[in-house]
C-alpha positions as CSV (number, residue, x, y, z in Angstrom):
1,M,129.2,131.7,81.4
2,L,130.1,133.0,78.0
3,I,132.8,131.6,76.8
4,A,135.1,133.8,74.6
5,G,138.8,134.7,73.2
6,T,140.9,132.1,71.8
7,V,140.3,128.4,72.5
8,V,142.7,126.2,71.4
9,P,141.3,122.4,70.0
10,M,144.4,120.8,71.3
11,V,146.0,117.8,69.9
12,T,147.1,114.9,71.6
13,P,150.1,113.7,72.6
14,T,150.7,110.0,72.3
15,T,153.0,107.4,72.6
16,G,152.6,104.6,70.0
17,R,149.7,103.9,67.9
18,D,147.3,102.6,70.8
19,G,146.3,106.2,72.3
20,T,148.8,106.1,75.4
21,V,148.2,109.2,76.3
22,D,151.9,111.1,76.6
23,E,150.5,112.6,80.1
24,P,154.0,114.6,80.7
25,S,154.3,115.7,77.0
26,L,150.7,116.9,77.2
27,A,151.1,118.3,80.6
28,R,154.5,121.1,79.4
29,Y,151.8,121.7,76.4
30,T,149.1,122.8,78.0
31,E,151.3,125.0,79.7
32,H,153.0,126.3,76.6
33,L,149.5,127.0,75.0
34,V,148.7,129.6,78.6
35,T,151.7,130.7,78.8
36,N,151.2,132.2,75.2
37,G,148.0,133.6,76.0
38,V,145.5,131.6,75.0
39,H,142.0,131.9,76.3
40,G,140.5,128.4,76.8
41,L,141.6,125.1,76.1
42,F,139.5,122.4,74.1
43,P,141.1,118.8,74.3
44,C,139.3,116.0,73.2
45,G,137.9,117.4,70.0
46,S,138.3,116.2,66.5
47,I,141.9,117.8,66.2
48,G,142.5,116.0,69.5
49,E,141.3,113.0,67.9
50,F,139.0,111.8,70.5
51,S,137.3,109.4,68.4
52,S,140.2,106.9,67.9
53,L,140.6,107.5,71.9
54,T,138.7,104.8,74.1
55,H,137.0,106.6,77.3
56,D,139.7,106.0,79.9
57,Q,142.6,107.8,77.6
58,R,140.2,110.7,77.2
59,K,139.6,111.2,81.1
60,R,143.7,111.0,81.3
61,V,143.6,114.0,78.5
62,V,141.1,116.0,80.6
63,E,143.0,115.7,83.7
64,T,146.4,116.3,82.9
65,A,145.0,119.3,80.6
66,V,142.7,120.8,84.0
67,D,146.1,120.2,85.9
68,A,148.4,122.2,84.2
69,A,145.7,124.6,82.7
70,D,146.8,127.3,85.6
71,G,142.8,128.5,85.7
72,V,142.6,128.9,81.9
73,P,138.9,127.1,81.3
74,V,138.8,123.8,79.8
75,L,136.4,122.7,77.3
76,A,136.3,119.2,77.7
77,G,135.3,117.5,74.2
78,C,132.2,115.0,75.2
79,G,131.2,114.0,71.6
80,D,129.7,110.1,71.4
81,T,127.0,108.9,69.8
82,S,124.3,108.2,72.4
83,V,123.3,109.9,75.3
84,A,124.4,107.7,77.9
85,A,128.1,107.8,76.1
86,V,127.9,111.5,76.3
87,N,126.5,111.7,79.8
88,R,129.6,109.6,80.6
89,H,131.7,111.2,79.3
90,V,130.4,115.1,81.1
91,R,130.1,113.5,84.7
92,T,134.1,112.4,83.7
93,A,135.2,115.5,83.0
94,A,133.3,117.3,85.3
95,E,135.3,115.4,88.2
96,A,138.2,116.2,86.3
97,G,137.6,119.9,87.1
98,A,136.9,120.8,83.6
99,D,134.5,123.8,82.9
100,A,132.2,123.1,80.5
101,A,131.2,119.9,77.9
102,V,131.8,120.1,74.4
103,V,128.9,117.9,72.3
104,V,129.4,117.5,68.8
105,T,126.4,116.4,67.0
106,P,125.9,112.6,67.1
107,Y,127.2,111.0,63.8
108,Y,126.6,107.9,61.4
109,L,123.1,107.5,61.8
110,S,120.9,109.9,60.0
111,T,118.5,112.0,62.7
112,T,116.0,115.3,62.2
113,Q,115.7,118.6,64.1
114,D,113.4,117.0,66.4
115,G,116.0,114.1,66.9
116,L,119.0,116.2,67.6
117,T,116.5,118.4,70.1
118,D,115.9,115.4,71.8
119,F,119.4,114.6,72.3
120,Y,121.0,117.9,73.7
121,T,117.9,118.3,75.8
122,D,118.2,114.7,77.3
123,V,122.3,115.3,78.1
124,A,121.7,119.1,79.5
125,T,119.2,117.6,81.8
126,D,121.7,115.0,83.4
127,A,124.9,117.2,82.9
128,G,126.7,118.3,85.7
129,L,128.5,120.7,83.4
130,P,127.0,124.2,80.8
131,I,126.8,122.6,77.7
132,V,128.3,123.9,74.8
133,L,127.0,122.7,70.9
134,Y,129.3,121.6,68.3
135,N,128.3,121.8,64.4
136,I,130.3,120.5,62.3
137,P,128.4,119.0,59.1
138,A,130.7,118.3,57.0
139,L,131.9,115.5,59.2
140,T,128.9,114.2,61.0
141,G,126.3,114.6,58.0
142,A,124.2,116.7,60.7
143,K,123.5,119.9,60.9
144,L,121.6,122.2,63.6
145,D,119.2,124.1,62.1
146,V,119.0,128.0,63.5
147,E,116.2,127.6,64.7
148,T,117.1,124.3,66.8
149,V,119.9,126.3,68.3
150,V,117.7,129.4,69.6
151,E,115.2,126.6,71.1
152,L,118.3,125.4,72.4
153,G,119.8,127.7,74.0
154,E,116.8,129.1,75.9
155,N,118.2,125.5,78.4
156,A,119.8,127.5,81.4
157,N,122.6,124.3,81.0
158,I,123.0,124.9,76.9
159,V,125.3,128.2,76.9
160,G,127.5,128.7,73.7
161,M,128.1,126.7,70.4
162,K,131.2,125.7,67.6
163,D,130.3,126.4,64.4
164,T,132.5,124.8,61.9
165,S,129.4,124.7,59.2
166,G,132.3,127.4,56.9
167,D,128.4,129.4,56.3
168,M,128.6,133.3,57.4
169,T,124.9,133.5,56.9
170,Y,124.0,131.0,59.2
171,H,126.7,131.9,61.5
172,R,125.4,135.7,61.1
173,R,122.3,134.0,62.3
174,L,123.5,132.7,65.4
175,I,125.0,135.7,66.6
176,E,121.7,137.5,66.1
177,E,118.9,135.4,66.8
178,T,120.1,133.3,70.1
179,P,119.8,134.8,73.1
180,D,122.3,137.2,75.0
181,G,124.8,135.1,77.0
182,F,125.0,132.4,74.9
183,G,128.4,132.2,73.7
184,V,128.8,131.5,69.9
185,L,132.6,130.3,68.2
186,Q,134.0,130.1,65.1
187,G,135.6,127.1,64.3
188,S,136.4,127.9,60.6
189,T,140.0,129.7,61.3
190,E,139.5,131.2,58.1
191,L,136.7,132.9,58.8
192,A,138.1,134.4,62.6
193,V,138.1,138.1,61.6
194,T,135.0,138.3,59.7
195,S,133.7,136.5,62.5
196,L,134.5,138.2,65.5
197,D,133.4,141.7,63.3
198,A,130.2,140.3,63.0
199,G,129.7,140.1,66.8
200,A,131.3,136.5,67.6
201,D,132.5,135.6,71.0
202,G,135.4,134.0,70.4
203,I,137.4,131.4,67.7
204,I,138.5,127.6,68.1
205,A,141.4,127.7,65.9
206,G,143.3,124.6,65.0
207,P,146.9,126.7,63.7
208,A,146.5,128.2,67.7
209,N,148.4,124.6,68.2
210,V,151.4,125.8,66.5
211,F,151.1,129.3,66.6
212,P,149.0,130.0,70.0
213,G,149.9,133.6,70.8
214,V,149.7,134.7,67.2
215,L,146.0,133.5,67.3
216,A,145.3,134.9,70.7
217,D,146.9,138.2,69.7
218,V,144.3,138.3,66.5
219,Y,141.2,137.7,69.1
220,D,142.9,140.5,71.6
221,A,143.8,143.2,68.4
222,H,140.3,142.7,67.4
223,H,139.0,143.4,70.5
224,S,140.8,146.2,71.4
225,G,140.0,147.7,68.2
226,D,143.2,147.3,66.1
227,R,141.6,145.5,63.7
228,D,143.8,146.0,60.9
229,R,146.7,143.8,63.4
230,A,144.4,141.3,63.2
231,V,143.9,141.0,59.7
232,E,148.0,141.6,59.2
233,L,148.7,138.4,61.4
234,M,146.0,136.3,59.7
235,N,147.5,137.4,56.3
236,T,151.0,136.7,57.5
237,V,150.8,133.8,59.5
238,V,147.5,131.9,60.1
239,N,146.2,132.0,56.3
240,P,149.7,130.4,55.4
241,V,149.2,127.6,57.6
242,L,145.4,127.0,56.6
243,T,146.8,126.4,52.9
244,A,149.0,123.9,53.5
245,T,147.5,121.9,55.8
246,S,144.0,122.2,53.4
247,D,144.5,119.1,52.2
248,L,145.9,117.1,54.7
249,P,144.0,115.4,57.8
250,T,144.4,118.2,60.3
251,A,145.4,116.5,63.0
252,A,148.2,114.6,60.9
253,A,149.4,117.9,60.0
254,L,149.3,120.1,62.6
255,K,151.1,117.1,64.8
256,Y,153.8,117.0,62.5
257,L,154.1,120.7,62.2
258,L,154.3,120.6,66.3
259,T,157.8,118.4,65.9
260,L,159.2,121.7,64.8
261,T,158.1,123.5,67.5
262,E,160.4,121.0,70.0
263,C,156.8,119.7,71.4
264,E,156.2,115.9,71.5
265,T,153.2,115.2,70.6
266,G,153.7,111.6,68.9
267,A,152.3,110.2,65.5
268,P,148.8,110.2,64.5
269,L,146.7,107.5,65.4
270,P,144.8,105.5,63.0
271,P,143.0,105.4,60.7
272,L,144.9,108.7,60.0
273,P,147.9,108.4,58.2
274,Q,151.6,109.2,58.7
275,L,152.6,112.1,56.6
276,D,154.7,110.9,53.4
277,D,158.1,113.0,52.9
278,S,156.9,114.9,50.3
279,E,154.1,116.2,52.5
280,Q,156.3,117.2,55.3
281,Q,158.7,119.0,53.0
282,A,156.0,121.0,52.6
283,L,154.9,121.8,56.0
284,R,158.4,122.7,57.0
285,R,157.9,125.6,54.0
286,C,155.1,126.5,55.6
287,Y,156.4,126.7,59.3
288,R,159.2,128.9,57.4
289,R,157.0,131.1,56.1
290,A,154.5,131.6,58.8
291,T,157.8,132.2,61.6
292,D,158.9,134.9,59.1
293,G,155.9,136.6,58.8
294,Y,155.5,136.4,62.5
295,N,159.2,137.9,63.1
296,V,158.3,140.7,60.6
297,T,154.8,141.9,61.8
298,S,156.2,141.4,65.7
299,R,159.2,144.5,64.6
300,A,156.4,146.1,62.9
């Protein structure tokens, strides 16, 4: 299984502050993303506030996304801190019909590369889905060394990796040194075009929640050889969103931006804060600039 294209790390529409999943809104939102041409869906990731959801809530998110995906691949977030907990999430995702399980490095306890290798090997041994590694050391405190990824990539059930290290030297090494058929996906959206230039298989881009068609076009344009179009879309639409959200909790910022598109997502879940008036005003300005930029590039 080779994962490629633009994948959306989906926000989770909720009602109230207890994590109750707004299933009708999630179904409509998933259909909206699919209609706008994204190549994959990633529910229950960091932007999906997975760490604030119970197992049953995560189960409902994945089930609802799969039901509305219309055949678009669903990469279910199955991150947790123990092999047993991860395997439970993977089994649930498999039963729901997901296509792969994204497993972030375990967090809180410090470990070693040998410990990470054992963790992922144990997960892959019992997994009913292909496993996608997820490296985001700024949030987990654990980094997968390139050599560790290469070793894990020899496991037939470990099929790719989302890299949100922000380190292009590291990212290029992943592309160059991992086995054929192992998908490397860029998780730092600002590096999307640079990563595609280097041979990355795709991007997992938070702003695709708000501008799914734009981020799908970034990949499609680059893939078809129109790099200039990809760069133009990044500069006029995507980068303004990245700048405006850089100092805010990402999930909270994207949930607010989605209210401007008339998508119902609910408030961010604790411990994420509600955005104050000045933050909301800045995001509204950003949204207008990005929308105007897309209208200009669409007419060009």
